N, C-alpha and C positions, 0 to 999 in steps of 0.2 A: 599739698599740691603734688608732691612726688608720690604719695600713697595713691591718690586718684589716678595718676598716670599708670602705675603698676596694675591697678584694678582694671583699667581700660585694656591693658595688654592681655590680661587673663580673659576678659570678655571676648576679645577678638579670637583668642585661642579656642574658646568653646563654640563660637559662631562659625568660624571658618574651618574648624577641625584641622588646624595647622600647628606645627611645633612652635614652642615659645621662641626659640632662636630665630626661626624664619620671620616671626612677627617683629622681633627686636631689630633684625637687619632691615626690614622694610621701613620701620619708623626712623632708624638712623639715616637711611637714604633720604627720607623726606625732610628731616631736620637739617641735613647738610645742604640740600637745595635751598631751603629757606634762609639759612645763614649766609650762604654765598650770594643770594639775591639781596639780602639786607645790608651786608657789610662789604661786599665786593672784595672778598679775600682772594689773593693770588693762589695759583696752583690748584691742586685737587683737595677739596675740603672734605675732611672725615670727621664724623661725629660718633662718639662712643657713649653708650648709656650703661650705667652700672645696673647689674641685674638684681641687686638687693635693695639699694636705697633710691634708685632712679636718678642718680646724679649724672650730669652730662659734661663731656669734654669735647672741645673743638680743636682739630689739628688741620694744618695745611701742609701739603707735600709738593716739593719741586725737585726736578732732576738737575744735578750740578754738571755744568759744562765748563770747558777751559776758558774760552774767551767769548766775548759778546757776539762775534761773527758766527759762532757755532749755534746760536740760539735759533731754533726753528719756530717755537711757540713760546712767546714771552710769558704766557700765563702758567705754563707747565715747566719751564726751564729757567735756570738762573746761573749766572757766571760764577766762577770759583771765588773771586775776591769778595763779592757781595755776600755769598753764602757763608764765608768764614767770619764775617762780622756777627752773624747770629750763632754759628756753631763752628769753632775753630777746627774741629776734628773731621770735617767733611773733606772729601777728595773728589776728583773727577769721576763721574759715573755713579756716585752715590746719591742718596735721596735726602734732601733737607726737610726735616720735620720741625714745624714751628707750632707751638701751642698758643691758643688765643683764649683769653679770659672773657667769655661771653655768657651772660646769664639770661638776657632777654633776646629771644629769637627775632621778634619783630611784631608787626601789627597784623591787620586783617589780610592784607595781600600775601604776606609771607606765610600766614597760616593756611590760606587757600592753596598756595603752591605746595606746601608740605602735605596737605591732604591729598591732592592729586597724585603726588609722587608715591605716597603710602598706598593708596588704593591700587595704583598701577603695579606696584611691587607685590601687593597681596594677590592680585589677579595672576600675575606671572608665577607666583609661588603655588597658587592653587592648580594651575595648569601643569606645572612640573610635578606636583604631588599626584595628580590624576594620571599623568603619563607613567610615572614611576610605579603606581599601584597596578595599573592594568596592562602595562607593556609586556609582562610575562604571563598573562592570563589568556592568551589567544587559544581558542578551542574549548573554553569553559562555558558552562551554562550560567546565564544571568537572567534575573527577573526584574521587571519594572512596570511602570504604568505609562500608557500612551498619553503623552502630553499634548501633541497636536498632530493632525494628519494633513500633509501637504500633497500637492499633485504627484510628485515624483519620489517622495520619501515619507517615512513615519518617524517622528521624534519620540523616543522612549526615555523616560527619566528613571534612573536607578534609585536605590534606596538612599544613597549619599548625595542626592541631587546632581548626579552626573548625567549629562545628556548623551544619549547614543543615537546613532542614525541607522535606519533600516532602509536601504535604497529599494527601488522598485524591482530590480533583478534579484534581490534577496528575499522578496516576499513570496507568499503562496497565492497564486491567482484566485483560488477558490475562497480565500479568507478575506473578511472585511473587518477593518479596525475602526474603533471609535474612541473618543477621548475618555480617559479614565479606565480603559480596559487593561486588565492585568495580563501580561504576556511573558512567555519564556522564549529565549533565543540563545543561539550560540555566538560567542564573540569571535569575529573573523580576524580583525586586525585593528591596531591602534596607530594612527597616523598623526604626525605633527602638522599643524596648520597655523595660519596667521592668528586666528582667534582661539587658539588652544588645540589640544589634542582632539582628534576626531576618532571616535570609537564606532566601528562598523559592526553591526550584528546581522544575523541571518536566521530565518526559519525554513528555508527551502533546501539547504544543503544536506547531503546524506550524513555528515558528521553530527548533525543535530539529533537524528534518530539514534545514532550510536551512543551519544551522551545520555539520552533519555533511558536507554537500556542499562547503562552503567549505574544510573541513579536508582532504577527500580529493581534490578536483579542483584542481590548480594553476591551470588556466585561469580558474577563477572567482576565485581569489585575486588573479591578475594583472589581472583586469578584462576579459579577452578574451571570456569567456562570462558572461552575466548571467542571474540567476534572476529571472523576471518574475512568478512567482506560485506558491504552494504551497497545495494543498487536502488535508486529511488527516482520516481517521478512525482515531485511534490504535489500533494493534494489528491493523488489518485491511488498509487500503489507503491509499496516498498518490499524488497526481498532482502533478507539478512541471513547470512550463513554463520552458524555457530558450531563450536567444536569443544568437546570436553577433554580436559587434561587428566582427569581422574576417572578411573574405571568405576562403573556403577552409578555414575551421575548422568542423567539424561539431559543433554544441553537444550533440546527443544522444550522439554517439559519444564525445565528451570526458568526459561524465558517466558513461557506462557503463564506459569503459576497455577496454584490451586483455584479451580473454578474460573480460570482465565482472568484472575484479578490483576496480575502484573501487566499483561499485555493490554488489558482493557484501559488501565490508567494511561498508557502511552497512546492508545488510539483516541482517547478523549482529549488528550493534549494536542493531538494532530487533527482534531475535528473530524473524526470518522475516517481517516485515511486507512486503506486496507494494508495489512502487514502480513507477509508470508515468512515464517521462521522455518528454515530448512537446515538439514544436517550437512555440515561440510565433510567431504570425503577426500582422502588423498588420491584415490583413483579418479582420473578425469572423467571416465565414462559414467561412473556412479554419481559424481558431482553434477555433471550435466543433466543426468536423469532426475536428480533431486531438484535442480534449479528450475526445471520445466514443470514441476508440480503445480496444480493438481492433475495434470494430464498423465496418462499411462504411457510409458515409453517401452516399445517392443525391442528396439535394437539401436545401438549407438556406435558410430564409427568415427574415430579420431584420426585426423591427418595432421601430424606435427609440422610438416613442411609448410602448409598453408594456414595452419592454426584454425582448422575448420572442424566442426563437429556435425556429422550427418546423422540425423535421428529419424527413426520410423515410428509412427504412432498409428493406432487404429483409425480407420476412416471416419468413424463417428466422433472421434476426439481431435480431429485436425484443427477445427476452429478453437477448441479449448486450449490446445497447446500453443497456438499462435497468439490468442488473446484478442481483446478488443483493440482494433487498430494496431495489431502487432505488439501490444504492450507486454504481454507475458514473455514473448521471445526476446524483445529488446532488453528487458531487465535481466533475463537469464544470461544473455550474451555479455552484458556489463559485469555481472557477478562472476562468471566463469572465465572471462577473457577470451572465449572462443567465438568465432563466427558460426552461428548455428543455422543449419539448413534442415528444415522440418519437412518430411515427406509422408504421404499416407502409407497404409499398411502394405499396399501392393509393391512397394519398393523394398520391403523387408526381405523378401525372398532373394532379391538380387544382392542385398547386403550379406546374406548368409553364403551365397555362392562365390562372391568376389574374394580376392586375396585381401586379407585383413592386415592392418598395421599392428603396432605393439599394444594398442589399447582396444583391440577388437573385442566384441562381446563373446562370452563363452557359449558353448552349445546348449546350456540349460536355459537359454532365454525362451520365453513362451512361444516366440515365432517358430523356433526349431521343432516344437512338438506338434505343429500343425501337419495334417496329412499332405504328402506330396501330390502333385497334379496327376500322377499315374492312376490312382483309383478312380478318377472321373470317367474314363471309358468303360471301366468295369461296372460302374453303377448304371451306365446307359445301356450296357449290353444285355442285361436280363430281360429278354423279350419273350416272356412267357405269356404275354397277352394274346398271341395267336392261338395258344392252346385253350385259353379261356373262351375265345370267340366261338369255336365249334359248338359247344353245348347249346347256345341260343338257337341256331338254325333248326335242330330237330323239332322243338315245339312249334316253330313257325310253320314247318312243313306239315306237321300233323294237324294243325288248326284248320287249314282249308280242306282236309281229307273228308270230313262229313259233308255230303252234298245237300243235306236238307237245308232248305232256304230259311226256315224260321230260326231266328237267333235264340229262341227260347229253349230249344231242345237241349243243348249242352248244359244250360244253366239248370234245367229241371232235373236232369239226370244227376248232376253233381250235387245239388243242394236239396234233394228230395227229403222230406221229413221222415222220421223213423216210423210213423204210423202207416205209411203207404204199403210196406210189405205185408202187414197184417190185413190191410183192406183188400189187397190183391188176392190174398189167400181166400178170403171170404168170397170174392167174386168167382174164382175158379172152381171152388167146391160145388156150388149149385149147378154150374154149367156142365160139369162132368156127370152129375147124377142124371138129370133128365131135362132136355130142352123143351119138351112139350108141356110140362106142367107149369102152372102160373103160381108163383109164390109172391103174394102181395107185400108181405113184410120185407122180403129180400129186395124187391124192386124199390120199395121206398128207401131202404137203407142204402142201396146202390146209388140212387139218385142223390141222396144227401152227401154221400161220399164224393161223388163227382163234383158237386157244387163246392164242397170244401176244398178239393184239390184245385179247382179253378181259382178260388179265393187266395189260396196259398201261392199259386204261381203269379197271380197279379201283384201280390204284395212284394215278391222277391224280384221280379223282372223289372228293368227300367222302362219307362214310358218314352216313346219316341214320337215325334211328329215331323212331317216333311216340311222343308223350307227350300228357298232358292239356293242356299249355300250347302244344303245336305241335311243329314239327320243330326238333331241336337237333343240334348236332354231336356225333358219337360220339367220346368221348375215347380209345377203343381202336382207332380205325380204322387207326392206324399199324402195328398188329400183324397186319392181315389179310393182307398180302402174304406174311408168313411162314407163315400157315396154308395158303394156296393152294399154296405150293411143296411143302409136306409132305403 
């Protein structure tokens, strides 16, 4: 019987994952309640169980008072004279311990009472063990399976059957949870409640991204790379500033990893959330410039009194610097701690001319290299165009000089073929010799030459026909040469 009792204690130890002493104390409390109910013993009943052989001892304790009038609780107090009948060595204020020889605890009712007390004691012990285990683990990463999804919270069960709660405000709006899904989260706090400790977890806080980087990047774990700040809008975008304590180590490259493997694991855990890893700089101007990436910053002016950073960006990148619904600017402001005012490039000139604070940009900024507004009138001043204009009028005046009405004449003179000079020489030669003689061969040759000249002229000159609107090009002029040949 005693051996079976010890085996049952060991079985509870393995099932509840509790210490043996905790289980022994719970059983002793249950046995004491059963004995008190069965035998109606006075005082506080205490049961002790031997850890080796399972033997049980029953004791009752009462406080000793001087006279009967001083007794406030007859069950827990006893007067001095009665107490000395059992133990002559007691005195006022001491505790009277009386041992009772009880082997049989009782029947079914007493056993049920002992069971309830033992189970209640074990539940309290489990709650205390859970609270002691997780009370110092706030801020750590935990993994578990979704046990059930409720309207305003998600219950996640950890590996040791501990239930955690993820309220609606700690969830990511874009994420949907289902029963049995494996999730990671950060432990926010451990609270005491009536039903045991309540462990609150979160997936929407910036610290969750920080812990994921610490798990994925060994340089952060060793302290070579330090995370200086995290700004996050859960489900959309996160900006994280990193700094290297060791020269020669690229903090941004360490966080991204070879072929972006490290950062990709974190993005997958966050279900595609965009992450911008930027380089932290002790100079506030450069830090603000990095925080507004991927936009190009032309000039930054820091006002320490108002904690404001005034930034100038190219006109084409104004929307990129602000981000969708102002997201990029908001995250940069949270990361740097400045109130950021973004203005287009036209304001950069004024920033260069105004008196600067201690964090003003240096003259080597790209905006300083732009040409000043003075060269603009010089560019507009080269009015050489009037000199170019005079050459056109002379040909216009020369064109109407020939009074000959036919339009063909200038065209024939300019585009006359090379054969005509030779033909004209042939014409002049016989005319100079003798006008009275008839030369039939020459006449025939002259006639053929004239016909050939007419054909050539018709081929080269445009055909016109009259209409109500004026002279227009004849679209069928290209076919005239074929009509003349036939």
